[in-house]
VMD Tcl script that draws the C-alpha trace (Angstrom):
set ca {
  {-24.24 145.48 253.55}
  {-24.58 148.40 251.11}
  {-26.38 148.27 247.79}
  {-24.42 146.88 244.87}
  {-24.64 148.62 241.52}
  {-24.43 147.29 237.96}
  {-23.78 148.96 234.63}
  {-24.96 148.26 231.10}
  {-22.68 149.22 228.22}
  {-23.54 149.30 224.54}
  {-21.25 148.86 221.52}
  {-21.53 151.05 218.45}
  {-21.40 150.95 214.68}
  {-19.64 148.00 213.08}
  {-21.36 145.50 215.37}
  {-24.40 145.08 213.10}
  {-25.11 141.61 211.75}
  {-27.98 139.88 209.95}
  {-30.43 138.38 212.46}
  {-29.39 140.57 215.36}
  {-32.05 140.62 218.07}
  {-34.30 138.09 216.33}
  {-34.28 135.63 219.23}
  {-35.45 138.43 221.55}
  {-38.08 139.51 218.99}
  {-39.41 135.96 218.62}
  {-39.60 135.16 222.33}
  {-40.19 138.32 224.37}
  {-43.15 140.66 223.72}
  {-41.35 143.73 225.12}
  {-38.56 143.23 222.59}
  {-40.98 142.76 219.70}
  {-42.72 146.00 220.66}
  {-39.42 147.89 220.36}
  {-38.96 146.81 216.74}
  {-42.59 147.68 215.99}
  {-42.20 151.09 217.63}
  {-39.04 151.69 215.58}
  {-40.83 150.80 212.34}
  {-43.64 153.23 213.13}
  {-41.18 156.01 214.02}
  {-38.98 155.69 210.92}
  {-41.50 154.53 208.32}
  {-39.72 151.34 207.28}
  {-39.72 147.77 208.57}
  {-37.02 147.61 211.24}
  {-37.39 143.85 211.85}
  {-37.07 143.08 208.15}
  {-33.99 145.30 207.87}
  {-32.28 143.57 210.81}
  {-33.33 139.99 210.15}
  {-33.41 139.43 206.37}
  {-30.02 140.48 205.05}
  {-30.89 143.90 203.58}
  {-27.63 145.37 202.22}
  {-28.59 148.81 203.54}
  {-27.87 147.66 207.09}
  {-24.20 148.46 206.46}
  {-24.97 152.04 205.37}
  {-24.37 154.46 208.21}
  {-27.83 156.03 208.13}
  {-29.48 152.61 208.54}
  {-26.87 150.85 210.66}
  {-27.15 153.41 213.44}
  {-30.92 153.17 214.11}
  {-30.83 149.38 213.56}
  {-28.16 148.90 216.21}
  {-29.87 151.25 218.65}
  {-33.24 149.50 218.19}
  {-31.65 146.09 218.66}
  {-29.83 147.13 221.83}
  {-32.94 148.68 223.39}
  {-35.02 145.65 222.39}
  {-32.49 143.40 224.11}
  {-32.39 145.61 227.21}
  {-36.17 145.71 227.57}
  {-36.35 141.98 226.98}
  {-33.84 141.39 229.78}
  {-35.84 143.67 232.04}
  {-39.12 141.85 231.29}
  {-37.76 138.33 231.60}
  {-35.07 138.68 234.26}
  {-35.75 141.97 236.04}
  {-32.46 143.36 234.73}
  {-32.20 146.96 236.00}
  {-28.82 148.65 235.59}
  {-27.88 151.68 237.69}
  {-25.25 153.20 235.38}
  {-24.76 153.22 231.62}
  {-22.10 153.70 228.99}
  {-21.88 153.37 225.25}
  {-19.13 153.50 222.64}
  {-19.73 156.19 219.99}
  {-23.21 155.39 218.62}
  {-23.68 153.26 221.74}
  {-23.81 156.43 223.83}
  {-27.29 157.04 222.40}
  {-28.40 153.55 223.42}
  {-27.02 154.31 226.89}
  {-28.92 157.60 227.15}
  {-32.11 155.86 226.00}
  {-31.60 152.98 228.42}
  {-31.11 155.45 231.27}
  {-34.37 157.25 230.46}
  {-32.56 160.44 229.47}
  {-33.74 160.33 225.86}
  {-37.08 158.97 224.57}
  {-36.61 155.96 222.30}
  {-38.37 157.37 219.24}
  {-36.43 160.63 219.52}
  {-33.16 158.70 219.82}
  {-34.00 156.67 216.70}
  {-34.64 159.79 214.62}
  {-31.55 161.50 216.02}
  {-29.19 158.66 215.08}
  {-30.87 158.16 211.69}
  {-30.15 161.81 210.89}
  {-26.72 161.59 212.53}
  {-25.87 158.74 210.18}
  {-27.01 160.71 207.14}
  {-24.96 163.74 208.16}
  {-21.85 161.70 208.93}
  {-22.01 160.00 205.56}
  {-22.17 163.26 203.58}
  {-19.52 165.02 205.71}
  {-16.74 163.35 203.74}
  {-16.96 161.97 200.18}
  {-16.88 158.18 200.06}
  {-13.38 156.82 199.56}
  {-11.60 160.00 200.69}
  {-11.46 159.27 204.41}
  {-10.41 156.27 206.42}
  {-9.70 154.93 209.89}
  {-7.16 152.49 211.30}
  {-6.58 150.80 214.62}
  {-3.17 150.90 216.27}
  {-2.73 147.80 218.42}
  {0.21 147.21 220.76}
  {0.85 146.05 224.32}
  {1.18 149.60 225.64}
  {0.37 152.73 223.66}
  {1.49 156.29 224.44}
  {-1.40 158.34 223.05}
  {0.56 161.61 223.08}
  {3.29 160.07 220.93}
  {0.65 158.81 218.49}
  {-0.76 162.34 218.26}
  {2.72 163.79 217.66}
  {3.46 161.25 214.93}
  {0.42 162.32 212.86}
  {0.42 166.03 213.78}
  {1.58 167.12 210.31}
  {-1.13 165.16 208.52}
  {-4.90 165.71 208.17}
  {-5.54 163.01 210.78}
  {-6.77 162.80 214.37}
  {-6.97 160.30 217.21}
  {-10.58 159.14 216.97}
  {-10.85 156.56 219.77}
  {-8.81 155.81 222.86}
  {-10.31 152.37 223.34}
  {-7.95 150.71 225.80}
  {-4.35 150.57 226.94}
  {-3.56 148.51 223.84}
  {-5.78 150.05 221.14}
  {-6.11 153.52 219.67}
  {-7.93 154.41 216.44}
  {-6.85 157.19 214.08}
  {-9.08 158.87 211.52}
  {-8.52 161.19 208.57}
  {-7.67 161.36 204.88}
  {-7.02 157.93 203.43}
  {-4.19 159.26 201.22}
  {-2.06 159.80 204.33}
  {-2.65 156.40 205.91}
  {0.52 154.83 204.52}
  {2.84 157.52 205.87}
  {0.91 157.57 209.16}
  {1.43 153.80 209.46}
  {5.18 154.20 208.88}
  {5.46 156.97 211.49}
  {3.37 155.17 214.09}
  {5.03 151.77 213.75}
  {8.38 153.57 213.96}
  {7.50 154.50 217.55}
  {7.80 150.88 218.64}
  {10.84 148.67 219.07}
  {11.32 145.89 216.51}
  {10.53 143.22 219.09}
  {7.21 144.83 220.03}
  {4.16 143.33 218.33}
  {2.63 146.58 217.13}
  {0.01 146.41 214.37}
  {-1.68 148.99 212.14}
  {-5.07 147.69 210.97}
  {-7.17 149.67 208.42}
  {-10.87 149.60 209.33}
  {-13.75 148.94 206.93}
  {-15.57 152.25 207.33}
  {-17.13 154.66 204.85}
  {-15.96 157.94 206.40}
  {-13.37 159.36 208.84}
  {-15.57 159.41 211.95}
  {-14.55 161.28 215.12}
  {-12.16 163.55 213.25}
  {-11.98 167.16 212.08}
  {-13.79 166.08 208.89}
  {-17.03 165.81 210.86}
  {-16.85 169.46 211.99}
  {-18.95 170.83 209.13}
  {-22.04 168.88 210.26}
  {-21.95 169.96 213.90}
  {-24.28 172.96 213.52}
  {-26.90 170.92 211.67}
  {-26.69 168.18 214.27}
  {-26.96 170.69 217.11}
  {-30.24 171.92 215.61}
  {-31.57 168.34 215.58}
  {-30.74 167.91 219.27}
  {-32.19 171.27 220.29}
  {-35.46 170.29 218.61}
  {-35.88 167.63 221.35}
  {-34.26 169.58 224.20}
  {-37.48 169.77 226.21}
  {-37.71 165.96 226.20}
  {-34.14 165.32 227.40}
  {-33.94 164.45 231.11}
  {-30.51 165.61 232.26}
  {-30.92 164.14 235.75}
  {-31.07 160.72 234.05}
  {-28.16 161.59 231.77}
  {-26.00 161.99 234.88}
  {-25.90 158.16 235.13}
  {-24.41 157.91 231.62}
  {-20.78 158.37 230.60}
  {-19.90 160.95 227.97}
  {-17.51 159.83 225.25}
  {-16.35 163.40 224.70}
  {-15.62 164.45 228.28}
  {-14.61 161.03 229.54}
  {-16.77 161.70 232.61}
  {-20.44 161.30 233.48}
  {-22.82 163.73 231.82}
  {-23.83 166.70 233.95}
  {-27.43 167.48 234.92}
  {-27.62 170.24 232.33}
  {-29.38 169.88 228.96}
  {-27.14 172.35 227.17}
  {-24.03 170.52 228.36}
  {-25.47 167.14 227.36}
  {-26.12 168.51 223.86}
  {-22.67 170.12 223.73}
  {-21.00 166.80 224.55}
  {-23.02 164.89 221.94}
  {-22.27 167.46 219.24}
  {-18.58 167.55 220.18}
  {-18.43 163.75 220.07}
  {-18.89 163.89 216.28}
  {-15.41 165.32 215.67}
  {-13.82 164.66 219.07}
  {-11.92 161.71 220.46}
  {-13.98 158.93 222.06}
  {-12.49 158.71 225.56}
  {-13.55 155.13 226.12}
  {-10.64 154.23 228.39}
  {-11.75 157.00 230.78}
  {-15.40 155.89 230.48}
  {-14.46 152.34 231.48}
  {-12.50 153.54 234.49}
  {-15.26 155.71 235.96}
  {-17.91 153.05 235.38}
  {-15.84 150.31 236.99}
  {-15.24 152.57 240.01}
  {-19.02 152.80 240.54}
  {-20.24 149.24 240.04}
  {-19.62 145.62 240.93}
  {-20.88 144.15 237.65}
  {-20.78 145.28 234.01}
  {-22.88 143.82 231.18}
  {-22.29 144.52 227.49}
  {-25.57 144.38 225.58}
  {-25.63 144.39 221.80}
  {-25.31 142.42 218.57}
  {-21.58 141.83 219.12}
  {-19.07 142.07 221.97}
  {-16.10 144.37 221.27}
  {-16.25 146.13 224.65}
  {-15.58 143.05 226.77}
  {-11.98 142.87 225.56}
  {-11.43 146.57 226.23}
  {-12.55 146.15 229.84}
  {-10.22 143.17 230.26}
  {-7.24 145.45 229.53}
  {-7.94 147.35 232.75}
  {-8.50 144.16 234.72}
  {-12.29 144.47 234.82}
  {-14.67 141.63 233.96}
  {-17.45 142.54 231.55}
  {-20.10 139.94 230.71}
  {-21.48 140.09 227.17}
  {-25.13 139.45 226.28}
  {-25.32 138.95 222.50}
  {-28.15 136.42 222.26}
  {-31.08 135.25 224.37}
  {-29.23 132.01 225.09}
  {-26.33 134.07 226.52}
  {-28.85 135.79 228.78}
  {-30.40 132.49 229.86}
  {-27.00 131.09 230.78}
  {-26.09 134.21 232.69}
  {-29.28 134.98 234.58}
  {-30.85 131.57 235.06}
  {-27.69 129.97 236.39}
  {-26.97 132.85 238.78}
}
mol new
graphics top color blue
foreach p $ca { graphics top sphere $p radius 0.5 }
foreach p [lrange $ca 0 end-1] q [lrange $ca 1 end] { graphics top cylinder $p $q radius 0.2 }
display resetview
């Protein structure tokens, strides 16, 4: 019998919540060390930020490193307690950085600083209140028709999440007409919905283009510490495929991800073709539902009790 492979996938921004990772921190030394390492790297108390209801946790520049630290703390806790050792990795948007860290392609402290700066850049790329995002939800979505329906507006397809969800991103002033055009693509008896998202900027759209050069410089500063052979086990949101064993191409994909479409549907397909088990690890579980739309079971680990039920009953 051949070896079976498993994948770990990591959700992105919007999954943050007060108390995330605290059960791992309290009970597993390896997890506690991650939060301590994060505090030392960034110069502020990561555990306090995540556990005590600090309002800044919803600001992009803080949410991104907090989520990454929590996800890596959970992963290392699962490895210490249960010997959890994934073979392949994927992450949605910000989660791609957790995936690269989990794979050993990017050192943890470098990843923390990268996403902290990424968050700062993304926030200043578009003035607050000017941009917005919305999810289009329907039984079956034709992405090309969605693109055509918003082609005349300053808007882009930001995420292709599943067969039944696509996210658009752009200037908030055009959201109403975009909603009318998009919902007009569906028959009256189809249960199509247009759901504005609670975000502070139009992520994964043309409005992130101005920060790409600055972000590229940040990534090239750590180029000699990126391990592209490890990155080849991680899916790229931008290409929809696995990263190549080439540092410059890894950096290109990460920079392009800022303003490009997150090809999550493609990421799910290539991961599920490689593995027999998929585990979502993070403070919330949005990815499990996306996998279910392609008929793939994804088990979500959100708390230590989830992990205990999953790994101790196996």
